[in-house]
VEXLOGU-456454 format. One record per residue: residue number from 0; residue in three letters; x, y, z of N, C-alpha, C in turn. Coordinates in Angstrom, 1 decimal. Layout:
<rs>
R   seq   type      n_x      n_y      n_z     ca_x     ca_y     ca_z      c_x      c_y      c_z
R   NUM    ALA        X        Y        Z        X        Y        Z        X        Y        Z
...
</rs>
This chain:
<rs>
R   seq   type      n_x      n_y      n_z     ca_x     ca_y     ca_z      c_x      c_y      c_z
R     0    MET    104.9    126.4    102.2    103.9    125.5    101.5    103.3    126.1    100.5
R     1    THR    103.3    125.6     99.3    102.7    126.1     98.1    101.2    126.6     98.3
R     2    ARG    100.8    127.5     97.7     99.4    128.1     97.8     98.6    127.8     96.4
R     3    LEU     99.3    126.9     95.6     98.6    126.7     94.3     97.3    125.9     94.6
R     4    PRO     96.4    126.1     93.8     95.1    125.2     94.0     95.4    123.6     93.7
R     5    ILE     94.7    122.8     94.3     94.9    121.4     94.3     95.0    120.8     92.8
R     6    GLY     94.1    121.4     92.0     94.1    121.1     90.5     95.2    121.3     89.7
R     7    GLU     95.9    122.5     90.1     97.1    122.9     89.4     98.3    122.1     90.0
R     8    ILE     98.4    121.8     91.2     99.5    120.9     91.6     99.4    119.6     91.0
R     9    ALA     98.1    119.1     90.9     98.0    117.7     90.2     98.4    117.7     88.9
R    10    ARG     98.0    119.0     88.1     98.4    119.0     86.7     99.9    119.0     86.5
R    11    GLN    100.5    119.6     87.6    102.0    119.8     87.2    102.7    118.3     87.6
R    12    LEU    102.2    117.8     88.5    102.8    116.5     88.9    102.6    115.3     87.9
R    13    ARG    101.3    115.6     87.3    101.0    114.5     86.2    101.9    114.6     85.1
R    14    SER    102.5    115.8     84.9    103.4    116.0     83.7    104.7    115.3     84.0
R    15    LEU    104.9    114.7     85.1    106.2    114.1     85.6    106.0    112.6     85.9
R    16    ALA    107.1    111.9     85.7    106.9    110.4     86.0    107.4    110.5     87.6
R    17    THR    106.9    109.3     88.1    107.4    109.1     89.6    108.8    108.9     89.6
R    18    CYS    109.6    108.5     88.6    111.0    108.5     88.7    111.6    110.0     88.8
R    19    ASP    110.9    110.9     88.1    111.4    112.3     88.2    111.1    112.8     89.5
R    20    VAL    110.0    112.6     90.2    109.7    113.0     91.5    110.6    112.3     92.5
R    21    ALA    111.0    111.2     92.2    111.9    110.4     93.2    113.3    110.9     93.3
R    22    ASP    113.6    111.4     91.9    115.0    112.0     91.8    114.9    113.4     92.6
R    23    ALA    113.9    114.1     92.4    113.8    115.5     93.1    113.9    115.4     94.4
R    24    LEU    113.2    114.4     95.2    113.3    114.1     96.6    114.5    113.6     97.1
R    25    ARG    115.1    112.8     96.2    116.5    112.3     96.5    117.4    113.5     96.6
R    26    SER    117.3    114.3     95.7    118.3    115.6     95.7    118.0    116.4     96.9
R    27    LEU    116.9    116.3     97.6    116.6    116.9     98.7    116.8    116.2     99.9
R    28    LYS    117.5    115.0     99.7    118.0    114.1    100.9    116.9    113.4    101.5
R    29    TYR    115.7    113.4    100.9    114.5    112.6    101.5    114.8    111.0    101.2
R    30    PRO    114.7    110.3    102.5    115.2    108.9    102.2    114.3    108.1    101.2
R    31    HIS    115.1    107.4    100.2    114.5    106.5     99.1    113.7    107.3     98.2
R    32    GLY    114.1    108.7     98.1    113.1    109.4     97.1    111.8    109.3     97.3
R    33    GLY    111.3    108.9     98.5    109.8    108.9     98.7    109.2    107.7     98.2
R    34    PHE    110.1    106.7     97.7    109.4    105.4     97.4    108.7    104.6     98.2
R    35    LEU    107.5    104.1     97.9    106.8    103.3     98.9    106.9    101.9     98.4
R    36    SER    107.6    101.0     99.1    108.0     99.7     98.6    106.9     98.7     98.9
R    37    GLY    106.9     97.8     98.0    105.9     96.7     98.3    104.4     96.9     97.6
R    38    LEU    104.2     98.0     96.9    103.0     98.4     96.3    103.0     98.4     94.9
R    39    ARG    102.2     98.0     94.1    102.3     97.7     92.8    100.7     98.3     92.1
R    40    MET    100.8     98.6     90.9     99.4     98.9     90.1     98.8     97.6     89.7
R    41    TYR     97.6     97.7     90.1     96.7     96.4     89.6     95.6     96.8     88.7
R    42    SER     95.2     98.2     88.8     94.1     98.8     87.9     94.7    100.2     87.6
R    43    PRO     94.2    100.4     86.2     93.6     99.8     85.2     94.2     98.5     84.6
R    44    ASP     95.6     98.3     84.8     96.1     97.1     84.4     97.2     96.8     85.4
R    45    ILE     98.0     95.7     85.3     99.0     95.4     86.2    100.3     95.9     85.5
R    46    GLN    100.7     97.1     86.1    102.0     97.6     85.8    102.2     97.9     84.4
R    47    ARG    101.2     98.4     83.6    101.3     98.6     82.3    100.4     99.8     81.8
R    48    GLY    101.0    100.5     80.9    100.2    101.7     80.5    100.8    103.1     80.9
R    49    ASP    100.2    104.0     80.5    100.7    105.5     81.0     99.8    106.2     82.0
R    50    MET     99.2    105.5     82.8     98.1    106.2     83.7     99.1    106.8     84.8
R    51    ARG     98.8    108.0     85.2     99.4    108.6     86.4     98.4    109.0     87.4
R    52    MET     98.5    108.6     88.5     97.6    108.9     89.7     98.2    109.8     90.6
R    53    VAL     97.6    111.1     90.9     98.1    112.1     91.6     97.1    112.8     92.5
R    54    GLY     97.2    112.7     93.8     96.4    113.6     94.6     96.9    113.6     96.1
R    55    PRO     96.4    114.4     96.9     96.7    114.4     98.3     96.1    113.1     99.1
R    56    ALA     96.7    112.7     99.9     96.4    111.3    100.7     95.3    111.6    101.7
R    57    PHE     94.2    110.8    101.6     93.1    110.6    102.4     93.4    109.3    103.1
R    58    THR     93.8    109.2    104.3     94.2    107.9    104.8     93.2    107.4    105.7
R    59    VAL     93.1    106.0    105.7     92.3    105.2    106.6     93.0    104.2    107.3
R    60    LYS     93.1    104.0    108.6     93.7    103.1    109.4     92.7    102.0    109.8
R    61    PHE     93.3    100.7    109.6     92.6     99.5    110.0     93.2     98.9    111.1
R    62    VAL     92.4     98.4    112.1     93.0     97.5    113.3     92.3     96.1    113.3
R    63    SER     93.0     95.3    113.9     92.5     94.0    114.3     91.3     93.8    114.8
R    64    VAL     90.3     93.0    114.4     89.0     92.9    115.2     89.1     92.5    116.7
R    65    THR     90.3     92.2    117.1     90.7     91.8    118.6     90.9     93.3    119.3
R    66    ASP     91.2     94.1    118.6     91.4     95.5    119.1     90.0     96.3    119.6
R    67    LYS     89.9     96.2    120.9     88.6     96.8    121.4     88.8     98.1    121.9
R    68    GLU     90.1     98.7    122.0     90.2     99.9    122.6     90.3    101.1    121.4
R    69    SER     90.7    100.8    120.1     90.7    101.9    119.1     89.5    102.3    118.9
R    70    PRO     89.3    103.5    118.5     88.0    104.0    118.1     87.4    103.5    116.8
R    71    SER     86.2    103.9    116.5     85.6    103.6    115.2     85.1    104.9    114.4
R    72    PRO     85.2    104.9    113.2     84.7    106.1    112.6     83.2    106.2    112.9
R    73    THR     82.6    107.4    112.7     81.2    107.9    112.9     80.6    107.6    111.6
R    74    LYS     81.1    107.7    110.4     80.6    107.5    109.2     81.5    106.4    108.5
R    75    HIS     81.0    105.7    107.4     81.7    105.0    106.6     82.8    105.6    106.0
R    76    HIS     84.0    105.0    106.2     85.2    105.9    105.7     85.1    106.1    104.3
R    77    ILE     84.6    105.3    103.3     84.5    105.7    102.0     83.6    106.9    101.7
R    78    ASP     82.6    107.1    102.5     81.7    108.1    102.2     82.4    109.5    102.8
R    79    CYS     83.6    109.4    103.4     84.3    110.6    103.8     85.2    111.2    102.8
R    80    ILE     85.5    110.6    101.6     86.6    110.9    100.8     86.2    112.1    100.2
R    81    PRO     87.5    113.1    100.3     87.1    114.3     99.6     87.6    114.3     98.0
R    82    GLU     87.0    115.2     97.3     87.3    115.3     95.9     88.8    115.4     95.5
R    83    GLY     89.2    114.6     94.7     90.7    114.9     94.2     91.7    114.1     95.0
R    84    ALA     91.1    113.4     96.1     92.2    112.5     97.0     92.6    111.3     96.3
R    85    VAL     93.6    110.9     96.8     94.2    109.4     96.8     93.8    108.8     98.0
R    86    VAL     93.0    107.8     98.0     92.7    107.1     99.2     93.8    106.2     99.6
R    87    PHE     94.2    106.2    100.9     95.3    105.4    101.3     95.0    104.6    102.4
R    88    LEU     94.6    103.3    102.3     94.1    102.4    103.3     95.3    101.5    103.9
R    89    SER     95.5    101.5    105.2     96.4    100.9    105.8     95.9     99.5    106.5
R    90    ALA     96.2     98.4    106.2     95.8     97.1    106.9     96.6     96.8    108.0
R    91    PRO     96.2     96.0    109.1     97.0     95.5    110.0     98.1     94.6    109.4
R    92    PRO     99.3     94.6    109.8    100.4     93.8    109.3    100.0     92.3    109.3
R    93    ASN    100.5     91.6    108.1    100.3     90.0    108.2     98.9     89.5    108.4
R    94    GLN     97.9     90.1    107.6     96.6     89.5    107.7     96.1     89.3    106.1
R    95    MET     95.6     88.2    105.9     95.4     87.9    104.4     94.1     88.0    103.9
R    96    ASN     93.2     88.9    104.5     91.9     89.2    103.8     92.1     90.5    103.2
R    97    ALA     91.2     90.7    102.2     91.2     92.0    101.5     90.4     93.1    102.1
R    98    ILE     90.7     94.2    102.1     90.1     95.4    102.9     89.5     96.3    101.9
R    99    TYR     89.4     96.0    100.6     88.9     97.0     99.6     88.4     96.2     98.6
R   100    GLY     87.2     96.5     98.1     86.6     95.9     96.9     86.0     96.7     95.8
R   101    GLY     85.3     96.3     94.8     84.8     97.0     93.8     83.8     98.1     94.0
R   102    LEU     82.8     97.6     94.9     81.8     98.5     95.4     82.5     99.9     96.0
R   103    MET     83.4     99.9     96.8     84.1    100.9     97.3     84.7    101.8     96.3
R   104    SER     85.2    101.2     95.1     85.7    102.0     94.1     84.5    102.8     93.3
R   105    ARG     83.6    102.1     93.4     82.3    102.7     92.7     82.0    104.2     93.5
R   106    ARG     81.8    104.0     94.7     81.5    105.2     95.5     82.8    106.2     95.5
R   107    ALA     83.9    105.6     95.7     85.1    106.6     95.7     85.2    107.4     94.4
R   108    LYS     84.9    106.7     93.2     84.9    107.3     92.0     83.9    108.5     91.9
R   109    LYS     82.6    108.2     92.4     81.6    108.9     92.3     81.8    110.2     93.2
R   110    LEU     82.5    110.2     94.3     83.0    111.2     95.1     84.2    112.0     94.5
R   111    GLY     84.7    111.6     93.4     85.7    112.4     92.9     87.2    111.9     93.2
R   112    ALA     87.3    110.8     94.0     88.7    110.2     94.3     89.4    109.9     93.0
R   113    VAL     90.7    110.1     93.0     91.4    109.8     91.6     92.1    108.5     91.6
R   114    GLY     92.2    107.8     92.8     92.6    106.5     92.9     92.7    105.9     94.3
R   115    THR     93.0    104.7     94.6     93.2    104.0     95.9     94.4    103.3     96.0
R   116    VAL     95.1    103.4     97.2     96.3    102.6     97.5     95.9    101.7     98.7
R   117    ILE     96.0    100.4     98.6     95.7     99.5     99.6     97.0     98.8    100.2
R   118    ASP     97.4     99.3    101.4     98.6     98.7    102.0     98.2     97.5    102.7
R   119    GLY     97.8     96.5    101.8     97.1     95.2    102.1     96.8     94.5    100.9
R   120    ARG     95.6     93.8    101.0     95.1     93.2     99.8     93.8     93.8     99.3
R   121    VAL     93.6     93.8     98.0     92.5     94.2     97.4     91.8     93.1     96.6
R   122    ARG     90.4     93.3     96.3     89.7     92.1     95.6     88.8     92.8     94.5
R   123    ASP     88.2     92.0     93.7     87.3     92.4     92.8     88.0     93.2     91.6
R   124    LEU     89.1     92.6     91.0     90.0     93.3     90.1     89.2     93.7     88.8
R   125    PRO     88.3     92.7     88.4     87.6     93.1     87.1     86.9     94.3     87.3
R   126    GLU     86.0     94.4     88.3     85.2     95.6     88.6     86.0     96.9     88.7
R   127    HIS     87.2     96.9     89.3     88.1     98.2     89.3     88.4     98.4     87.9
R   128    ARG     89.0     97.6     87.0     89.4     97.7     85.7     88.2     98.1     84.9
R   129    MET     87.0     97.7     85.0     85.8     98.0     84.2     85.6     99.5     84.5
R   130    LEU     85.7     99.9     85.7     85.6    101.4     86.1     86.8    102.0     85.5
R   131    GLU     87.8    101.6     85.1     89.1    102.4     84.9     89.6    103.2     86.0
R   132    TYR     89.4    102.7     87.2     89.8    103.2     88.3     91.2    102.8     88.9
R   133    PRO     92.1    103.7     89.2     93.5    103.3     89.6     93.6    102.6     90.9
R   134    ILE     94.3    101.5     91.0     94.5    100.7     92.2     95.9    100.3     92.4
R   135    PHE     96.5    100.6     93.5     97.6    100.0     93.8     97.5     99.2     95.2
R   136    ALA     98.3     98.2     95.2     98.1     97.3     96.4     99.2     96.5     96.8
R   137    ASN     99.3     95.8     97.9    100.4     94.7     98.2    100.3     93.5     97.4
R   138    ASP     98.8     93.2     97.3     98.5     91.8     96.9     97.0     91.7     96.5
R   139    VAL     96.6     90.6     96.0     95.2     90.4     95.9     94.6     89.2     96.7
R   140    GLY     93.2     89.2     96.9     92.6     88.3     97.6     91.2     88.0     97.3
R   141    THR     90.5     87.1     97.7     89.0     86.9     97.4     88.1     87.2     98.6
R   142    THR     88.6     87.2    100.0     87.7     87.2    101.0     87.9     88.7    101.7
R   143    ALA     86.6     89.1    101.9     86.5     90.6    102.6     87.0     90.4    103.9
R   144    GLY     87.6     91.6    104.5     88.2     91.7    105.7     87.7     91.7    107.0
R   145    ALA     86.2     91.8    107.0     85.5     91.9    108.2     85.8     90.9    109.4
R   146    GLU     86.1     89.7    108.9     86.4     88.7    110.0     87.6     88.9    110.7
R   147    VAL     88.6     89.8    110.2     89.9     89.8    110.9     90.4     91.3    111.1
R   148    CYS     89.7     92.4    110.6     90.1     93.7    110.7     88.8     94.7    110.5
R   149    ARG     89.0     95.9    110.9     88.0     96.9    110.9     88.5     98.3    110.8
R   150    PRO     87.9     99.2    110.1     88.3    100.7    110.2     88.4    101.2    111.4
R   151    SER     89.3    102.1    111.7     89.4    102.6    113.1     89.5    104.2    113.0
R   152    ALA     90.2    104.8    112.1     90.3    106.2    112.1     90.6    106.6    110.7
R   153    VAL     90.2    107.8    110.4     90.4    108.5    109.0     91.3    109.7    109.2
R   154    ASN     92.2    109.9    108.2     93.0    111.4    108.3     93.8    111.3    109.5
R   155    VAL     94.6    110.2    109.7     95.5    110.1    110.6     96.8    109.4    110.0
R   156    PRO     98.0    109.8    110.6     99.3    109.1    110.1     99.1    107.7    110.1
R   157    VAL     99.7    106.9    109.0     99.9    105.6    108.9    101.1    105.1    108.6
R   158    ALA    101.7    104.1    109.2    103.0    103.5    108.8    102.8    102.6    107.7
R   159    LEU    103.7    102.6    106.8    103.9    101.8    105.6    104.2    100.3    106.3
R   160    ASN    103.4     99.2    105.8    103.7     97.8    106.1    104.9     97.4    105.2
R   161    SER    106.0     97.5    105.8    107.2     97.1    105.0    108.3     96.6    105.9
R   162    THR    109.0     95.5    105.4    110.2     95.1    106.1    111.5     95.8    105.6
R   163    LEU    111.4     96.6    104.4    112.4     97.2    104.0    112.7     98.7    104.4
R   164    GLN    111.8     99.3    104.9    111.8    100.8    105.3    110.8    101.1    106.3
R   165    ARG    111.2    102.1    107.1    110.2    102.8    107.9    109.8    104.1    107.5
R   166    THR    108.5    104.3    107.1    108.0    105.6    106.7    106.5    105.7    107.1
R   167    THR    106.2    106.9    107.0    104.8    107.2    107.5    104.2    108.1    106.5
R   168    ILE    103.0    107.8    106.2    102.2    108.5    105.1    101.1    109.4    106.0
R   169    HIS    101.2    110.7    105.9    100.4    111.6    106.5     99.3    112.1    105.7
R   170    PRO     98.1    112.6    106.3     97.1    113.1    105.6     97.6    114.3    105.0
R   171    GLY     97.2    114.4    103.6     97.7    115.7    102.8     99.0    115.5    102.1
R   172    ASP     99.8    114.7    102.5    101.0    114.2    101.7    100.4    114.0    100.3
R   173    TRP    101.3    114.3     99.2    100.8    114.0     97.9    101.4    112.5     97.3
R   174    ILE    100.4    111.8     97.0    100.9    110.4     96.4    100.8    110.5     94.9
R   175    HIS    101.9    110.0     94.3    102.1    109.8     92.9    102.4    108.5     92.4
R   176    GLY    101.5    107.9     91.6    101.6    106.6     91.1    101.7    106.3     89.8
R   177    ASP    102.5    105.5     89.1    102.4    105.1     87.7    103.1    103.7     87.7
R   178    VAL    103.4    103.3     86.3    103.9    101.9     86.2    105.2    101.6     87.0
R   179    ASP    105.8    102.5     87.5    107.0    102.1     88.1    106.7    102.1     89.6
R   180    GLY    105.7    102.5     90.1    105.2    102.4     91.6    104.7    103.6     92.2
R   181    LEU    105.0    103.7     93.4    104.4    104.9     94.3    105.4    105.7     95.0
R   182    VAL    105.3    107.1     94.9    106.0    108.0     95.5    105.2    108.8     96.4
R   183    CYS    105.7    109.0     97.6    104.9    109.9     98.8    105.7    111.2     98.8
R   184    ILE    105.1    112.2     98.6    105.8    113.6     98.6    105.2    114.1    100.0
R   185    PRO    106.2    114.4    100.9    105.8    115.1    102.2    105.4    116.5    101.8
R   186    LYS    104.2    117.0    102.5    103.6    118.3    102.3    104.7    119.4    102.3
R   187    HIS    105.7    119.2    103.3    106.6    120.5    103.4    107.7    120.5    102.3
R   188    LEU    107.7    119.3    101.5    108.7    119.4    100.3    108.0    119.6     99.0
R   189    LEU    106.7    119.7     99.1    105.9    119.8     97.8    106.4    121.0     96.8
R   190    GLU    106.5    122.1     97.4    106.9    123.2     96.6    108.2    123.1     96.0
R   191    ASP    109.2    122.6     96.8    110.6    122.3     96.2    110.6    121.1     95.0
R   192    VAL    109.9    120.2     95.3    109.8    119.2     94.2    109.1    119.7     93.0
R   193    LEU    108.0    120.7     93.1    107.5    121.2     91.9    108.5    122.0     91.1
R   194    LYS    109.5    122.6     91.9    110.4    123.4     91.2    111.6    122.6     90.6
R   195    ILE    111.9    121.5     91.4    113.2    120.8     91.0    112.9    119.7     90.0
R   196    ALA    111.8    119.0     90.2    111.5    117.8     89.3    111.5    118.2     87.8
R   197    PRO    110.8    119.2     87.3    110.8    119.5     86.0    112.3    119.7     85.3
R   198    GLU    113.2    120.5     86.3    114.7    120.7     85.8    115.4    119.3     85.6
R   199    LEU    115.1    118.3     86.6    115.8    117.1     86.4    115.3    116.3     85.2
R   200    ALA    114.0    116.4     84.9    113.3    115.6     83.7    114.0    116.2     82.5
R   201    GLU    114.2    117.5     82.5    114.8    118.1     81.2    116.3    117.7     81.0
R   202    ARG    116.9    117.5     82.1    118.3    117.1     82.0    118.3    115.7     81.6
R   203    ASP    117.5    114.8     82.1    117.6    113.4     81.5    117.1    113.5     80.0
R   204    ARG    116.2    114.3     79.6    115.8    114.3     78.2    117.0    114.8     77.3
R   205    LYS    117.9    115.6     77.9    119.0    116.1     77.1    120.0    115.0     77.1
R   206    VAL    120.1    114.1     78.2    121.1    113.0     78.2    120.7    112.0     77.2
R   207    ALA    119.4    111.6     77.2    118.9    110.8     76.2    119.2    111.2     74.6
R   208    GLU    118.8    112.5     74.5    119.1    113.0     73.2    120.7    112.8     72.8
R   209    GLU    121.5    113.1     73.7    122.8    113.1     73.5    123.2    111.7     73.2
R   210    ILE    122.8    110.7     73.9    123.0    109.3     73.7    122.6    108.8     72.2
R   211    GLU    121.4    109.3     71.9    120.8    108.8     70.5    121.8    109.5     69.4
R   212    ASN    122.5    110.6     69.7    123.3    111.2     68.7    124.7    110.6     68.7
R   213    GLY    124.9    109.5     69.7    126.2    108.8     69.6    127.0    109.2     70.8
R   214    MET    126.8    110.2     71.7    127.7    110.3     72.9    127.6    109.3     73.7
R   215    SER    128.7    109.1     74.5    128.8    108.0     75.5    127.9    108.5     76.7
R   216    ILE    127.6    107.5     77.4    126.8    107.8     78.5    127.5    108.5     79.6
R   217    ALA    128.9    108.2     79.9    129.6    109.0     80.6    129.8    110.5     80.4
R   218    GLU    130.1    110.6     79.0    130.2    112.2     78.6    128.8    112.9     78.9
R   219    ALA    127.7    112.1     78.4    126.4    112.8     78.6    126.1    113.3     80.0
R   220    PHE    126.5    112.2     81.0    126.3    112.3     82.2    127.2    113.6     82.8
R   221    LYS    128.4    113.6     82.4    129.2    114.8     82.7    128.9    116.0     82.3
R   222    LYS    128.2    116.2     81.1    127.8    117.2     80.5    126.5    117.9     81.2
R   223    HIS    125.5    116.9     81.4    124.3    117.4     81.9    123.8    117.1     83.4
R   224    ARG    124.7    116.1     84.0    124.3    115.7     85.2    125.4    115.7     86.1
R   225    SER    126.3    116.7     86.0    127.6    116.8     86.9    127.3    117.2     88.3
R   226    HIS    126.2    117.7     88.6    125.8    118.4     89.9    124.6    117.6     90.4
R   227    GLN    124.4    116.4     90.1    123.1    115.7     90.3    122.7    115.5     91.8
R   228    ASP    123.6    115.9     92.6    123.2    115.7     94.1    123.1    117.1     94.7
R   229    ALA    123.3    118.3     93.9    123.1    119.6     94.5    121.7    119.9     94.6
R   230    PRO    121.3    120.6     95.6    119.8    121.1     95.7    119.4    121.9     94.4
R   231    GLY    118.4    121.6     93.9    117.9    122.3     92.6    118.7    121.6     91.4
R   232    GLY    119.6    120.7     91.7    120.4    120.2     90.7    120.1    118.5     90.5
R   233    ARG    121.2    118.0     90.2    120.8    116.3     89.9    122.0    115.5     90.3
</rs>
């Protein structure tokens, strides 16, 4: 595991697109290149712009209000956010109320969070956008979640709500988000991704340059991407 400071890791990852990171994870045989399906950018705009949200995951697990057995946090989960984190909130499956709103973004931003992912619904979009605070979510809503769910635990593994894939986000995994979506980088693969992803991005830059100069895509791929599935390659 890398010993680089969090700020330096974030700087290096922000220089890369999510597609570059996904390509690196795919070359490492990680399922789906770490892509988290069903989540899209809602702030600072809907899937537009050059914003890149990068940070270690601070997870929050919600449960149904009918769940009387699961614990409750001793503090409000938003007040527990560490500086530099991406907040990842996991709602119970198939519930229609929002679990995150504008006041929470105000506090998260004050604490130094770099963005929030809601695996569920978000509300108060104008407020998040006014704050220029990055938000990714499954969908939007108008009604707060208290009548149907409650926070149960922070910094615990949470399963992605998806019918397309089975994956788990662990506290400290790195979340990278941009206009193309979200990628989760497992902690144990971070060092490899930091090494491989820039190499792959540079190869794609060379392919693009060759195409602009008139080379066929087949020739450009053969020249620069012939070992695309090799570790450290493409």
